[in-house]
N, CA, C and O atoms as CSV, one atom per row, in Angstrom:
chain,resi,resn,atom,element,x,y,z
A,1,MET,N,N,7.427,15.457,21.825
A,1,MET,CA,C,7.488,14.926,20.525
A,1,MET,C,C,8.338,13.529,20.459
A,1,MET,O,O,8.293,12.828,19.449
A,2,LYS,N,N,9.011,13.220,21.454
A,2,LYS,CA,C,9.760,11.882,21.496
A,2,LYS,C,C,8.739,10.882,21.704
A,2,LYS,O,O,8.859,9.791,21.146
A,3,LEU,N,N,7.686,11.146,22.490
A,3,LEU,CA,C,6.560,10.102,22.736
A,3,LEU,C,C,5.916,9.834,21.551
A,3,LEU,O,O,5.611,8.678,21.256
A,4,ALA,N,N,5.634,10.934,20.718
A,4,ALA,CA,C,4.981,10.720,19.364
A,4,ALA,C,C,5.732,9.776,18.496
A,4,ALA,O,O,5.188,8.848,17.898
A,5,ALA,N,N,7.050,10.056,18.445
A,5,ALA,CA,C,7.866,9.231,17.600
A,5,ALA,C,C,7.893,7.771,18.004
A,5,ALA,O,O,7.904,6.862,17.175
A,6,TYR,N,N,7.902,7.585,19.324
A,6,TYR,CA,C,7.825,6.174,19.732
A,6,TYR,C,C,6.607,5.528,19.538
A,6,TYR,O,O,6.567,4.301,19.442
A,7,LEU,N,N,5.445,6.335,19.460
A,7,LEU,CA,C,4.090,5.772,19.235
A,7,LEU,C,C,3.818,5.542,17.795
A,7,LEU,O,O,3.022,4.672,17.443
A,8,ILE,N,N,4.513,6.364,16.874
A,8,ILE,CA,C,4.299,6.206,15.460
A,8,ILE,C,C,4.997,4.929,14.964
A,8,ILE,O,O,4.539,4.211,14.074
A,9,TRP,N,N,6.148,4.713,15.622
A,9,TRP,CA,C,6.926,3.515,15.149
A,9,TRP,C,C,6.136,2.140,15.131
A,9,TRP,O,O,6.258,1.456,14.115
A,10,PRO,N,N,5.355,1.683,16.139
A,10,PRO,CA,C,4.673,0.522,16.028
A,10,PRO,C,C,3.559,0.642,15.032
A,10,PRO,O,O,3.153,-0.377,14.473
A,11,LEU,N,N,3.070,1.740,14.788
A,11,LEU,CA,C,1.891,2.029,13.812
A,11,LEU,C,C,2.442,1.608,12.403
A,11,LEU,O,O,1.848,0.833,11.654
A,12,ALA,N,N,3.659,2.215,12.125
A,12,ALA,CA,C,4.296,2.069,10.866
A,12,ALA,C,C,4.578,0.526,10.740
A,12,ALA,O,O,4.328,-0.059,9.686
A,13,LEU,N,N,5.030,-0.033,11.681
A,13,LEU,CA,C,5.444,-1.637,11.609
A,13,LEU,C,C,4.186,-2.341,11.176
A,13,LEU,O,O,4.219,-3.108,10.214
A,14,ILE,N,N,3.054,-2.107,11.863
A,14,ILE,CA,C,1.965,-2.816,11.649
A,14,ILE,C,C,1.360,-2.637,10.235
A,14,ILE,O,O,0.834,-3.591,9.662
A,15,ILE,N,N,1.438,-1.402,9.675
A,15,ILE,CA,C,0.969,-1.080,8.344
A,15,ILE,C,C,1.868,-1.834,7.297
A,15,ILE,O,O,1.382,-2.519,6.397
A,16,TYR,N,N,3.189,-1.656,7.483
A,16,TYR,CA,C,4.141,-2.185,6.644
A,16,TYR,C,C,3.926,-3.818,6.547
A,16,TYR,O,O,3.866,-4.412,5.471
A,17,LEU,N,N,3.826,-4.417,7.766
A,17,LEU,CA,C,3.615,-5.881,7.796
A,17,LEU,C,C,2.302,-6.338,7.186
A,17,LEU,O,O,2.223,-7.406,6.578
A,18,ARG,N,N,1.280,-5.524,7.353
A,18,ARG,CA,C,-0.026,-5.746,6.646
A,18,ARG,C,C,0.167,-5.847,5.215
A,18,ARG,O,O,-0.218,-6.815,4.559
A,19,ALA,N,N,0.846,-4.708,4.670
A,19,ALA,CA,C,0.939,-4.721,3.206
A,19,ALA,C,C,1.781,-5.838,2.722
A,19,ALA,O,O,1.577,-6.324,1.609
A,20,SER,N,N,2.720,-6.270,3.504
A,20,SER,CA,C,3.658,-7.350,3.112
A,20,SER,C,C,2.885,-8.664,3.000
A,20,SER,O,O,3.092,-9.444,2.070
A,21,TYR,N,N,1.984,-8.895,3.974
A,21,TYR,CA,C,1.238,-10.216,3.983
A,21,TYR,C,C,0.176,-10.103,2.955
A,21,TYR,O,O,-0.210,-11.125,2.388
A,22,MET,N,N,-0.321,-8.960,2.673
A,22,MET,CA,C,-1.215,-8.815,1.519
A,22,MET,C,C,-0.607,-9.160,0.254
A,22,MET,O,O,-1.227,-9.857,-0.549
A,23,ALA,N,N,0.725,-8.669,-0.025
A,23,ALA,CA,C,1.468,-9.007,-1.263
A,23,ALA,C,C,1.922,-10.483,-1.314
A,23,ALA,O,O,2.196,-11.016,-2.389
A,24,MET,N,N,1.994,-11.102,-0.194
A,24,MET,CA,C,2.263,-12.517,-0.276
A,24,MET,C,C,1.054,-13.398,-0.338
A,24,MET,O,O,1.126,-14.617,-0.496
A,25,GLY,N,N,-0.114,-12.693,-0.199
A,25,GLY,CA,C,-1.355,-13.394,-0.357
A,25,GLY,C,C,-1.718,-14.195,1.042
A,25,GLY,O,O,-2.468,-15.170,1.025
A,26,ARG,N,N,-1.172,-13.739,2.142
A,26,ARG,CA,C,-1.454,-14.291,3.427
A,26,ARG,C,C,-2.552,-13.675,4.263
A,26,ARG,O,O,-2.982,-14.218,5.281
A,27,ALA,N,N,-3.029,-12.411,3.749
A,27,ALA,CA,C,-4.020,-11.557,4.493
A,27,ALA,C,C,-5.359,-12.349,4.318
A,27,ALA,O,O,-5.716,-12.708,3.196
A,28,LYS,N,N,-6.042,-12.598,5.359
A,28,LYS,CA,C,-7.347,-13.207,5.402
A,28,LYS,C,C,-8.502,-12.239,4.936
A,28,LYS,O,O,-9.405,-12.647,4.205
A,29,TRP,N,N,-8.440,-11.041,5.355
A,29,TRP,CA,C,-9.449,-10.077,5.098
A,29,TRP,C,C,-8.949,-8.775,4.727
A,29,TRP,O,O,-7.761,-8.503,4.899
A,30,ARG,N,N,-9.877,-7.836,4.162
A,30,ARG,CA,C,-9.421,-6.510,3.789
A,30,ARG,C,C,-10.312,-5.592,4.587
A,30,ARG,O,O,-11.485,-5.864,4.844
A,31,PHE,N,N,-9.621,-4.359,5.010
A,31,PHE,CA,C,-10.396,-3.375,5.663
A,31,PHE,C,C,-11.523,-2.767,4.917
A,31,PHE,O,O,-12.539,-2.405,5.510
A,32,PHE,N,N,-11.374,-2.644,3.630
A,32,PHE,CA,C,-12.419,-2.125,2.738
A,32,PHE,C,C,-12.180,-2.734,1.376
A,32,PHE,O,O,-11.097,-3.282,1.176
A,33,PRO,N,N,-13.153,-2.685,0.357
A,33,PRO,CA,C,-12.998,-3.355,-0.898
A,33,PRO,C,C,-11.848,-2.983,-1.673
A,33,PRO,O,O,-11.302,-3.839,-2.369
A,34,ALA,N,N,-11.360,-1.653,-1.630
A,34,ALA,CA,C,-10.259,-1.224,-2.455
A,34,ALA,C,C,-8.951,-1.378,-1.686
A,34,ALA,O,O,-7.983,-0.821,-2.203
A,35,ASP,N,N,-8.741,-2.057,-0.503
A,35,ASP,CA,C,-7.772,-2.233,0.116
A,35,ASP,C,C,-6.588,-3.105,-0.629
A,35,ASP,O,O,-6.808,-4.291,-0.875
A,36,THR,N,N,-5.436,-2.551,-0.955
A,36,THR,CA,C,-4.353,-3.381,-1.622
A,36,THR,C,C,-3.109,-3.175,-0.988
A,36,THR,O,O,-2.974,-2.268,-0.166
A,37,PHE,N,N,-2.090,-4.020,-1.331
A,37,PHE,CA,C,-0.844,-3.791,-0.736
A,37,PHE,C,C,-0.200,-2.547,-1.225
A,37,PHE,O,O,0.610,-1.985,-0.489
A,38,LYS,N,N,-0.487,-2.049,-2.425
A,38,LYS,CA,C,0.188,-0.766,-2.923
A,38,LYS,C,C,-0.213,0.394,-2.015
A,38,LYS,O,O,0.597,1.281,-1.746
A,39,LEU,N,N,-1.579,0.391,-1.498
A,39,LEU,CA,C,-2.011,1.492,-0.672
A,39,LEU,C,C,-1.274,1.318,0.704
A,39,LEU,O,O,-0.980,2.302,1.384
A,40,GLY,N,N,-0.981,0.015,1.096
A,40,GLY,CA,C,-0.284,-0.186,2.437
A,40,GLY,C,C,1.171,0.241,2.326
A,40,GLY,O,O,1.751,0.658,3.328
A,41,GLN,N,N,1.754,0.159,1.214
A,41,GLN,CA,C,3.180,0.593,0.864
A,41,GLN,C,C,3.178,2.123,1.016
A,41,GLN,O,O,4.015,2.722,1.692
A,42,LEU,N,N,2.111,2.754,0.292
A,42,LEU,CA,C,2.122,4.158,0.298
A,42,LEU,C,C,1.928,4.703,1.614
A,42,LEU,O,O,2.651,5.644,1.942
A,43,VAL,N,N,0.985,4.223,2.500
A,43,VAL,CA,C,0.756,4.729,3.745
A,43,VAL,C,C,1.919,4.443,4.661
A,43,VAL,O,O,2.277,5.291,5.478
A,44,SER,N,N,2.520,3.275,4.550
A,44,SER,CA,C,3.672,2.969,5.399
A,44,SER,C,C,4.826,3.787,5.167
A,44,SER,O,O,5.569,4.111,6.094
A,45,THR,N,N,5.037,4.181,3.836
A,45,THR,CA,C,6.063,5.203,3.420
A,45,THR,C,C,5.967,6.495,4.094
A,45,THR,O,O,6.924,7.038,4.646
A,46,LEU,N,N,4.696,7.006,4.029
A,46,LEU,CA,C,4.347,8.243,4.586
A,46,LEU,C,C,4.578,8.407,6.067
A,46,LEU,O,O,5.086,9.402,6.584
A,47,VAL,N,N,4.130,7.264,6.737
A,47,VAL,CA,C,4.299,7.123,8.133
A,47,VAL,C,C,5.753,7.118,8.515
A,47,VAL,O,O,6.150,7.710,9.518
A,48,PHE,N,N,6.619,6.383,7.634
A,48,PHE,CA,C,8.048,6.291,7.988
A,48,PHE,C,C,8.773,7.742,7.739
A,48,PHE,O,O,9.744,8.109,8.399
A,49,VAL,N,N,8.208,8.462,6.768
A,49,VAL,CA,C,8.739,9.860,6.523
A,49,VAL,C,C,8.401,10.666,7.631
A,49,VAL,O,O,9.251,11.457,8.041
A,50,ALA,N,N,7.193,10.588,8.239
A,50,ALA,CA,C,6.795,11.274,9.472
A,50,ALA,C,C,7.579,10.927,10.601
A,50,ALA,O,O,7.971,11.802,11.373
A,51,LEU,N,N,7.855,9.670,10.775
A,51,LEU,CA,C,8.767,9.164,11.786
A,51,LEU,C,C,10.227,9.860,11.728
A,51,LEU,O,O,10.809,10.285,12.726
A,52,LEU,N,N,10.713,9.910,10.453
A,52,LEU,CA,C,11.927,10.379,10.310
A,52,LEU,C,C,12.112,11.832,10.707
A,52,LEU,O,O,13.110,12.234,11.304
A,53,VAL,N,N,10.967,12.688,10.294
A,53,VAL,CA,C,10.867,14.013,10.595
A,53,VAL,C,C,10.879,14.272,12.114
A,53,VAL,O,O,11.578,15.130,12.653
A,54,LEU,N,N,10.053,13.459,12.733
A,54,LEU,CA,C,9.885,13.549,14.148
A,54,LEU,C,C,11.255,13.197,14.862
A,54,LEU,O,O,11.683,13.909,15.771
A,55,ALA,N,N,11.885,12.138,14.442
A,55,ALA,CA,C,13.202,11.732,14.995
A,55,ALA,C,C,14.138,12.781,14.834
A,55,ALA,O,O,14.891,13.064,15.766
A,56,ILE,N,N,14.179,13.426,13.694
A,56,ILE,CA,C,15.231,14.522,13.440
A,56,ILE,C,C,14.937,15.599,14.424
A,56,ILE,O,O,15.825,16.039,15.154
A,57,LEU,N,N,13.697,16.041,14.462
A,57,LEU,CA,C,13.406,17.185,15.187
A,57,LEU,C,C,13.515,16.904,16.838
A,57,LEU,O,O,13.700,17.794,17.668
A,58,SER,N,N,13.375,15.624,17.107
A,58,SER,CA,C,13.547,15.258,18.632
A,58,SER,C,C,14.966,14.863,18.921
A,58,SER,O,O,15.325,14.535,20.052
A,59,LYS,N,N,15.784,14.900,17.864
A,59,LYS,CA,C,17.179,14.421,17.967
A,59,LYS,C,C,17.482,13.118,18.641
A,59,LYS,O,O,18.329,12.928,19.514
A,60,LEU,N,N,16.578,12.162,18.050
A,60,LEU,CA,C,16.625,10.691,18.402
A,60,LEU,C,C,17.464,9.967,17.403
A,60,LEU,O,O,16.875,9.420,16.470
A,61,ASN,N,N,18.815,9.890,17.479
A,61,ASN,CA,C,19.689,9.267,16.484
A,61,ASN,C,C,19.211,7.872,16.008
A,61,ASN,O,O,19.006,7.570,14.832
A,62,LEU,N,N,19.074,7.122,17.009
A,62,LEU,CA,C,18.585,5.637,16.688
A,62,LEU,C,C,17.379,5.575,15.811
A,62,LEU,O,O,17.318,4.763,14.887
A,63,LEU,N,N,16.322,6.498,16.105
A,63,LEU,CA,C,15.139,6.393,15.291
A,63,LEU,C,C,15.356,6.995,14.004
A,63,LEU,O,O,14.668,6.606,13.060
A,64,VAL,N,N,16.286,7.963,13.827
A,64,VAL,CA,C,16.641,8.512,12.444
A,64,VAL,C,C,17.164,7.435,11.598
A,64,VAL,O,O,16.731,7.219,10.467
A,65,TYR,N,N,18.150,6.726,12.187
A,65,TYR,CA,C,18.692,5.591,11.445
A,65,TYR,C,C,17.717,4.520,11.081
A,65,TYR,O,O,17.691,4.020,9.956
A,66,LEU,N,N,16.902,4.170,12.066
A,66,LEU,CA,C,15.832,3.073,11.830
A,66,LEU,C,C,14.846,3.684,10.720
A,66,LEU,O,O,14.429,2.944,9.828
A,67,ALA,N,N,14.536,4.809,10.765
A,67,ALA,CA,C,13.551,5.309,9.757
A,67,ALA,C,C,14.182,5.344,8.448
A,67,ALA,O,O,13.462,5.120,7.476
A,68,ILE,N,N,15.367,5.580,8.279
A,68,ILE,CA,C,16.082,5.594,7.041
A,68,ILE,C,C,16.103,4.106,6.469
A,68,ILE,O,O,15.712,3.828,5.335
A,69,ILE,N,N,16.559,3.264,7.301
A,69,ILE,CA,C,16.617,1.767,6.928
A,69,ILE,C,C,15.303,1.330,6.567
A,69,ILE,O,O,15.160,0.665,5.541
A,70,ASN,N,N,14.235,1.654,7.361
A,70,ASN,CA,C,12.852,1.271,6.989
A,70,ASN,C,C,12.378,1.853,5.680
A,70,ASN,O,O,11.686,1.150,4.944
A,71,LEU,N,N,12.673,2.985,5.364
A,71,LEU,CA,C,12.417,3.597,4.103
A,71,LEU,C,C,13.060,2.860,2.930
A,71,LEU,O,O,12.439,2.727,1.875
A,72,ILE,N,N,14.288,2.383,3.096
A,72,ILE,CA,C,14.966,1.575,2.149
A,72,ILE,C,C,14.286,0.252,1.954
A,72,ILE,O,O,14.128,-0.152,0.802
A,73,TYR,N,N,13.868,-0.462,2.974
A,73,TYR,CA,C,13.101,-1.649,2.927
A,73,TYR,C,C,11.769,-1.482,2.187
A,73,TYR,O,O,11.329,-2.403,1.500
A,74,THR,N,N,11.094,-0.262,2.328
A,74,THR,CA,C,9.880,-0.005,1.744
A,74,THR,C,C,10.153,0.194,0.335
A,74,THR,O,O,9.314,-0.183,-0.482
A,75,PHE,N,N,11.296,0.776,-0.068
A,75,PHE,CA,C,11.588,0.936,-1.385
A,75,PHE,C,C,11.972,-0.334,-2.123
A,75,PHE,O,O,11.642,-0.501,-3.298
A,76,LEU,N,N,12.695,-1.264,-1.409
A,76,LEU,CA,C,12.862,-2.555,-1.876
A,76,LEU,C,C,11.637,-3.274,-2.100
A,76,LEU,O,O,11.504,-3.938,-3.129
A,77,PHE,N,N,10.675,-3.200,-1.180
A,77,PHE,CA,C,9.356,-3.862,-1.220
A,77,PHE,C,C,8.597,-3.319,-2.453
A,77,PHE,O,O,7.918,-4.061,-3.163
A,78,TYR,N,N,8.729,-2.079,-2.664
A,78,TYR,CA,C,8.026,-1.498,-3.842
A,78,TYR,C,C,8.581,-1.913,-5.266
A,78,TYR,O,O,7.862,-2.052,-6.255
A,79,LEU,N,N,9.864,-2.082,-5.244
A,79,LEU,CA,C,10.635,-2.546,-6.601
A,79,LEU,C,C,10.103,-3.913,-6.953
A,79,LEU,O,O,9.810,-4.130,-8.128
A,80,GLN,N,N,9.952,-4.856,-6.041
A,80,GLN,CA,C,9.717,-6.210,-6.445
A,80,GLN,C,C,8.759,-6.902,-5.434
A,80,GLN,O,O,9.234,-7.587,-4.528
A,81,PRO,N,N,7.528,-6.747,-5.562
A,81,PRO,CA,C,6.588,-7.347,-4.669
A,81,PRO,C,C,6.210,-8.857,-5.007
A,81,PRO,O,O,5.039,-9.234,-5.046
A,82,THR,N,N,7.181,-9.599,-5.222
A,82,THR,CA,C,6.773,-10.988,-5.466
A,82,THR,C,C,6.797,-11.724,-4.112
A,82,THR,O,O,7.569,-11.351,-3.229
A,83,PRO,N,N,5.932,-12.799,-3.935
A,83,PRO,CA,C,5.907,-13.357,-2.555
A,83,PRO,C,C,7.198,-13.724,-1.928
A,83,PRO,O,O,7.407,-13.491,-0.738
A,84,ARG,N,N,8.109,-14.318,-2.735
A,84,ARG,CA,C,9.251,-14.849,-2.306
A,84,ARG,C,C,10.257,-13.644,-1.753
A,84,ARG,O,O,10.797,-13.726,-0.649
A,85,THR,N,N,10.424,-12.634,-2.557
A,85,THR,CA,C,11.209,-11.498,-2.245
A,85,THR,C,C,10.594,-10.680,-1.108
A,85,THR,O,O,11.356,-10.156,-0.295
A,86,THR,N,N,9.219,-10.528,-0.989
A,86,THR,CA,C,8.526,-10.007,0.018
A,86,THR,C,C,8.642,-10.674,1.397
A,86,THR,O,O,8.737,-10.041,2.448
A,87,ASN,N,N,8.626,-11.911,1.301
A,87,ASN,CA,C,8.888,-12.666,2.426
A,87,ASN,C,C,10.338,-12.546,3.069
A,87,ASN,O,O,10.526,-12.515,4.285
A,88,SER,N,N,11.235,-12.489,2.210
A,88,SER,CA,C,12.712,-12.303,2.695
A,88,SER,C,C,12.897,-10.921,3.224
A,88,SER,O,O,13.537,-10.747,4.262
A,89,ILE,N,N,12.332,-9.859,2.515
A,89,ILE,CA,C,12.379,-8.546,3.065
A,89,ILE,C,C,11.593,-8.291,4.332
A,89,ILE,O,O,12.035,-7.532,5.194
A,90,ALA,N,N,10.434,-8.912,4.457
A,90,ALA,CA,C,9.730,-8.860,5.627
A,90,ALA,C,C,10.359,-9.505,6.955
A,90,ALA,O,O,10.135,-9.099,8.095
A,91,LYS,N,N,11.166,-10.558,6.612
A,91,LYS,CA,C,12.024,-11.178,7.698
A,91,LYS,C,C,13.108,-10.359,8.137
A,91,LYS,O,O,13.343,-10.239,9.339
A,92,ILE,N,N,13.832,-9.751,7.205
A,92,ILE,CA,C,14.848,-8.792,7.518
A,92,ILE,C,C,14.321,-7.580,8.215
A,92,ILE,O,O,14.924,-7.126,9.187
A,93,PHE,N,N,13.224,-7.035,7.763
A,93,PHE,CA,C,12.531,-5.845,8.342
A,93,PHE,C,C,12.277,-6.212,9.794
A,93,PHE,O,O,12.767,-5.509,10.679
A,94,ILE,N,N,11.549,-7.258,10.082
A,94,ILE,CA,C,11.330,-7.820,11.427
A,94,ILE,C,C,12.542,-7.761,12.305
A,94,ILE,O,O,12.568,-7.129,13.361
A,95,LEU,N,N,13.567,-8.464,11.809
A,95,LEU,CA,C,14.893,-8.571,12.630
A,95,LEU,C,C,15.445,-7.279,12.784
A,95,LEU,O,O,15.836,-7.049,13.929
A,96,THR,N,N,15.605,-6.264,11.864
A,96,THR,CA,C,16.155,-5.050,11.995
A,96,THR,C,C,15.349,-4.208,13.117
A,96,THR,O,O,15.945,-3.560,13.976
A,97,ASN,N,N,14.024,-4.273,13.035
A,97,ASN,CA,C,13.202,-3.450,13.909
A,97,ASN,C,C,13.386,-4.091,15.357
A,97,ASN,O,O,13.487,-3.356,16.339
A,98,LEU,N,N,13.422,-5.362,15.456
A,98,LEU,CA,C,13.649,-5.957,16.844
A,98,LEU,C,C,15.057,-5.568,17.332
A,98,LEU,O,O,15.250,-5.309,18.520
A,99,LEU,N,N,16.021,-5.528,16.429
A,99,LEU,CA,C,17.387,-5.189,16.868
A,99,LEU,C,C,17.355,-3.784,17.540
A,99,LEU,O,O,17.725,-3.615,18.702
A,100,PHE,N,N,16.840,-2.681,16.653
A,100,PHE,CA,C,16.631,-1.452,17.165
A,100,PHE,C,C,15.834,-1.254,18.328
A,100,PHE,O,O,16.096,-0.339,19.108
A,101,ALA,N,N,14.774,-2.123,18.528
A,101,ALA,CA,C,14.000,-1.939,19.778
A,101,ALA,C,C,14.828,-2.273,20.943
A,101,ALA,O,O,14.831,-1.564,21.949
A,102,LEU,N,N,15.643,-3.512,20.806
A,102,LEU,CA,C,16.522,-3.790,21.898
A,102,LEU,C,C,17.694,-2.819,22.127
A,102,LEU,O,O,18.165,-2.686,23.256
A,103,LEU,N,N,18.133,-2.193,21.151
A,103,LEU,CA,C,19.055,-1.047,21.327
A,103,LEU,C,C,18.558,0.119,22.134
A,103,LEU,O,O,19.188,0.670,23.036
A,104,ILE,N,N,17.327,0.440,21.697
A,104,ILE,CA,C,16.632,1.634,22.284
A,104,ILE,C,C,16.450,1.349,23.801
A,104,ILE,O,O,16.671,2.186,24.676
A,105,ILE,N,N,16.050,0.156,24.005
A,105,ILE,CA,C,15.735,-0.277,25.445
A,105,ILE,C,C,16.989,-0.307,26.294
A,105,ILE,O,O,16.980,0.172,27.427
A,106,PHE,N,N,18.029,-0.843,25.782
A,106,PHE,CA,C,19.243,-0.965,26.558
A,106,PHE,C,C,20.081,0.144,26.569
A,106,PHE,O,O,20.908,0.257,27.473
A,107,LEU,N,N,19.976,1.031,25.633
A,107,LEU,CA,C,20.899,2.124,25.496
A,107,LEU,C,C,20.309,3.393,26.136
A,107,LEU,O,O,20.932,4.454,26.145
A,108,ARG,N,N,19.053,3.241,26.683
A,108,ARG,CA,C,18.328,4.415,27.165
A,108,ARG,C,C,18.700,4.667,28.532
A,108,ARG,O,O,18.206,5.615,29.142
């Protein structure tokens, strides 16, 4: 289950960033005609919840904290999806996940 948690994390990152870039108007193409950033928000939220459950069951404390923080960022992204706010939240999101990736690598 630990491996599944570590494999779900990059998937959730990609989905969240794709939705962010769609909200900012920087996405060049869509996967299908009805693809919107709201759908990306919903899917990334569900994947982060799945990551949280897997991390709790696997007793991976850093991933539990990361999943909770990422759910907060997803909530903030849902509240105000303007390009400027989304850009700021996306930068903070990337930095936070990079910091946790380094912590996971070095504390392992």
